One Martini backbone bead per residue (centre of mass of N, CA, C, O) as a GRO file, in nm:
protein
  184
    1MET     BB    1  10.229  12.881   9.000
    2SER     BB    2  10.204  12.779   9.296
    3ARG     BB    3  10.504  12.849   9.375
    4TYR     BB    4  10.431  13.163   9.388
    5PHE     BB    5  10.092  13.192   9.505
    6GLY     BB    6   9.939  12.928   9.516
    7GLU     BB    7   9.616  12.928   9.493
    8ILE     BB    8   9.351  12.930   9.312
    9ARG     BB    9   9.071  13.171   9.364
   10GLN     BB   10   8.997  13.247   9.053
   11VAL     BB   11   8.743  13.248   8.793
   12ALA     BB   12   8.715  13.410   8.468
   13TYR     BB   13   8.435  13.532   8.280
   14LEU     BB   14   8.345  13.625   7.969
   15VAL     BB   15   8.047  13.815   7.896
   16PRO     BB   16   7.771  13.941   7.702
   17ASP     BB   17   7.553  13.874   7.959
   18ILE     BB   18   7.545  13.914   8.291
   19GLU     BB   19   7.251  13.864   8.371
   20ALA     BB   20   7.222  13.588   8.231
   21ALA     BB   21   7.461  13.453   8.374
   22MET     BB   22   7.360  13.473   8.663
   23ASP     BB   23   7.101  13.315   8.618
   24HIS     BB   24   7.229  13.051   8.527
   25TRP     BB   25   7.414  12.993   8.768
   26ALA     BB   26   7.184  12.998   8.980
   27ARG     BB   27   6.954  12.816   8.851
   28VAL     BB   28   7.128  12.575   8.719
   29LEU     BB   29   7.403  12.558   8.918
   30GLY     BB   30   7.374  12.693   9.219
   31VAL     BB   31   7.524  12.972   9.207
   32GLY     BB   32   7.563  13.166   9.510
   33PRO     BB   33   7.549  13.469   9.548
   34TRP     BB   34   7.546  13.765   9.364
   35TYR     BB   35   7.784  14.021   9.328
   36TYR     BB   36   7.697  14.343   9.189
   37ASN     BB   37   7.874  14.561   8.946
   38PRO     BB   38   7.811  14.781   8.683
   39LYS     BB   39   8.066  14.983   8.794
   40VAL     BB   40   8.383  14.966   8.834
   41PRO     BB   41   8.613  15.143   9.044
   42ILE     BB   42   8.882  15.227   8.858
   43ARG     BB   43   9.216  15.292   8.929
   44ASN     BB   44   9.501  15.332   8.757
   45TYR     BB   45   9.463  15.239   8.471
   46HIS     BB   46   9.654  14.998   8.269
   47TYR     BB   47   9.780  14.948   7.921
   48ARG     BB   48  10.073  14.921   7.800
   49GLY     BB   49  10.138  15.215   7.961
   50GLN     BB   50   9.841  15.311   7.936
   51ARG     BB   51   9.574  15.522   8.001
   52TYR     BB   52   9.238  15.442   8.118
   53GLU     BB   53   8.859  15.411   8.110
   54PRO     BB   54   8.690  15.170   8.233
   55HIS     BB   55   8.384  14.964   8.174
   56ASN     BB   56   8.289  14.732   8.420
   57SER     BB   57   8.114  14.440   8.480
   58VAL     BB   58   8.055  14.265   8.799
   59ALA     BB   59   8.045  13.921   8.924
   60LEU     BB   60   8.025  13.748   9.247
   61ALA     BB   61   8.101  13.403   9.343
   62ASN     BB   62   8.075  13.093   9.509
   63ALA     BB   63   8.234  12.760   9.466
   64GLY     BB   64   8.312  12.719   9.736
   65GLY     BB   65   8.651  12.820   9.736
   66LEU     BB   66   8.569  12.931   9.454
   67GLN     BB   67   8.581  13.206   9.259
   68ILE     BB   68   8.341  13.366   9.055
   69GLU     BB   69   8.374  13.555   8.752
   70LEU     BB   70   8.184  13.805   8.596
   71LEU     BB   71   8.255  13.975   8.277
   72GLN     BB   72   8.162  14.303   8.132
   73PRO     BB   73   8.238  14.494   7.886
   74ARG     BB   74   8.121  14.848   7.812
   75ASN     BB   75   8.382  14.921   7.660
   76ASP     BB   76   8.667  14.998   7.415
   77VAL     BB   77   8.907  14.969   7.576
   78PRO     BB   78   9.208  14.881   7.622
   79SER     BB   79   9.252  14.521   7.672
   80MET     BB   80   9.255  14.190   7.755
   81TYR     BB   81   8.958  14.153   7.702
   82ARG     BB   82   8.948  14.259   7.415
   83ASP     BB   83   9.157  14.069   7.297
   84PHE     BB   84   9.001  13.809   7.355
   85LEU     BB   85   8.743  13.879   7.190
   86GLN     BB   86   8.889  13.952   6.915
   87ALA     BB   87   9.003  13.644   6.899
   88GLY     BB   88   8.726  13.465   6.962
   89HIS     BB   89   8.685  13.430   7.255
   90ARG     BB   90   8.548  13.227   7.528
   91GLY     BB   91   8.521  13.255   7.867
   92VAL     BB   92   8.806  13.188   8.004
   93GLN     BB   93   9.050  13.447   8.081
   94HIS     BB   94   9.110  13.410   8.402
   95VAL     BB   95   9.331  13.370   8.677
   96ALA     BB   96   9.351  13.403   9.040
   97TYR     BB   97   9.566  13.546   9.273
   98TRP     BB   98   9.612  13.599   9.617
   99THR     BB   99   9.726  13.890   9.819
  100GLU     BB  100   9.897  14.050  10.110
  101ASP     BB  101  10.191  14.076   9.933
  102PHE     BB  102  10.218  14.238   9.658
  103ASP     BB  103  10.509  14.343   9.621
  104ALA     BB  104  10.656  14.071   9.662
  105ASP     BB  105  10.502  13.903   9.446
  106LEU     BB  106  10.564  14.085   9.208
  107ALA     BB  107  10.873  14.073   9.225
  108ARG     BB  108  10.896  13.766   9.193
  109ALA     BB  109  10.760  13.748   8.916
  110GLU     BB  110  10.950  13.942   8.763
  111ALA     BB  111  11.212  13.775   8.827
  112ALA     BB  112  11.075  13.523   8.658
  113GLY     BB  113  10.946  13.696   8.382
  114PHE     BB  114  10.707  13.854   8.444
  115ARG     BB  115  10.471  14.067   8.266
  116VAL     BB  116  10.309  14.353   8.275
  117CYS     BB  117   9.999  14.467   8.109
  118MET     BB  118   9.781  14.504   8.350
  119GLY     BB  119   9.613  14.756   8.569
  120GLY     BB  120   9.511  14.849   8.918
  121GLU     BB  121   9.236  14.981   9.130
  122VAL     BB  122   9.027  14.866   9.417
  123GLY     BB  123   9.054  15.040   9.642
  124GLU     BB  124   9.190  14.960   9.928
  125ASN     BB  125   9.405  14.721   9.880
  126GLY     BB  126   9.329  14.671   9.531
  127ARG     BB  127   9.542  14.559   9.362
  128PHE     BB  128   9.621  14.483   9.007
  129VAL     BB  129   9.745  14.222   8.781
  130TYR     BB  130   9.839  14.139   8.446
  131PHE     BB  131   9.991  13.905   8.263
  132GLU     BB  132  10.140  13.814   8.012
  133ASP     BB  133  10.094  13.617   7.773
  134ARG     BB  134  10.203  13.271   7.702
  135CYS     BB  135  10.187  13.226   7.357
  136ASP     BB  136  10.373  12.950   7.353
  137ALA     BB  137  10.563  12.670   7.388
  138ALA     BB  138  10.577  12.726   7.712
  139SER     BB  139  10.251  12.724   7.681
  140PRO     BB  140   9.947  12.532   7.729
  141LEU     BB  141   9.761  12.828   7.778
  142PRO     BB  142   9.638  12.989   7.554
  143GLY     BB  143   9.450  13.279   7.674
  144THR     BB  144   9.543  13.252   7.969
  145THR     BB  145   9.536  13.454   8.244
  146ILE     BB  146   9.725  13.620   8.500
  147GLU     BB  147   9.633  13.715   8.830
  148LEU     BB  148   9.714  13.970   9.072
  149SER     BB  149   9.549  14.007   9.398
  150GLU     BB  150   9.471  14.232   9.635
  151VAL     BB  151   9.356  14.134   9.996
  152ALA     BB  152   9.418  14.335  10.264
  153GLY     BB  153   9.135  14.471  10.269
  154PRO     BB  154   8.823  14.534  10.166
  155LYS     BB  155   8.839  14.321   9.941
  156GLY     BB  156   8.885  14.084  10.134
  157ARG     BB  157   8.618  14.121  10.289
  158LEU     BB  158   8.436  14.081  10.048
  159PHE     BB  159   8.529  13.792   9.977
  160ARG     BB  160   8.439  13.671  10.247
  161LEU     BB  161   8.138  13.744  10.226
  162ILE     BB  162   8.088  13.577   9.969
  163ARG     BB  163   8.171  13.301  10.082
  164GLU     BB  164   7.969  13.298  10.322
  165ALA     BB  165   7.707  13.329  10.155
  166ALA     BB  166   7.744  13.061   9.991
  167ALA     BB  167   7.744  12.845  10.221
  168GLY     BB  168   7.416  12.932  10.298
  169TRP     BB  169   7.266  12.921  10.037
  170ASP     BB  170   6.897  12.910   9.933
  171GLY     BB  171   6.833  13.097   9.651
  172ARG     BB  172   6.797  13.366   9.757
  173ASP     BB  173   6.890  13.643   9.637
  174PRO     BB  174   7.092  13.610   9.368
  175VAL     BB  175   7.112  13.936   9.356
  176ARG     BB  176   7.364  14.167   9.469
  177PRO     BB  177   7.503  14.432   9.589
  178PHE     BB  178   7.766  14.596   9.638
  179PRO     BB  179   7.937  14.695   9.879
  180ASP     BB  180   8.093  14.934  10.044
  181LEU     BB  181   8.432  14.936  10.070
  182ALA     BB  182   8.467  15.172  10.285
  183ARG     BB  183   8.275  14.987  10.501
  184LEU     BB  184   8.455  14.709  10.540
   0.00000   0.00000   0.00000
């Protein structure tokens, strides 16, 4: 995948209790501070061509240059998250690549045979898609999904703020609210 999008920038864990997960990562693993949003405002969400209204809680922190995402679905709308959990999986659900040229990278991926399964938008210039899992002989990683995430605007500035906060984090204020993306 690196030949398509560069480095993996985020690893995302589906968790049954996001508050407990943030506490564990901060207290035991020393990763933080966590920027927490109890209900991510997702627009234009679609899964397999149908529109839904998901309610997901998300927490983000950096461990060095790698962003860690903790995600807890709060409703039962169809999603790749629900599929993962219903299949009995736990832990890492997806890895994300970030792009400032979403349309070009998406077109290149689709030309290479990747099919979008799920997507939506978070704020301005915050589109994202998840590609169909390739759970067959061609893929050594069944169950791990690939996300392409646009970071050209406020979402990119949020991610930079999170990375910078982690670089000098002293353990205080381990959980912080997401700033307003419209003001970043």
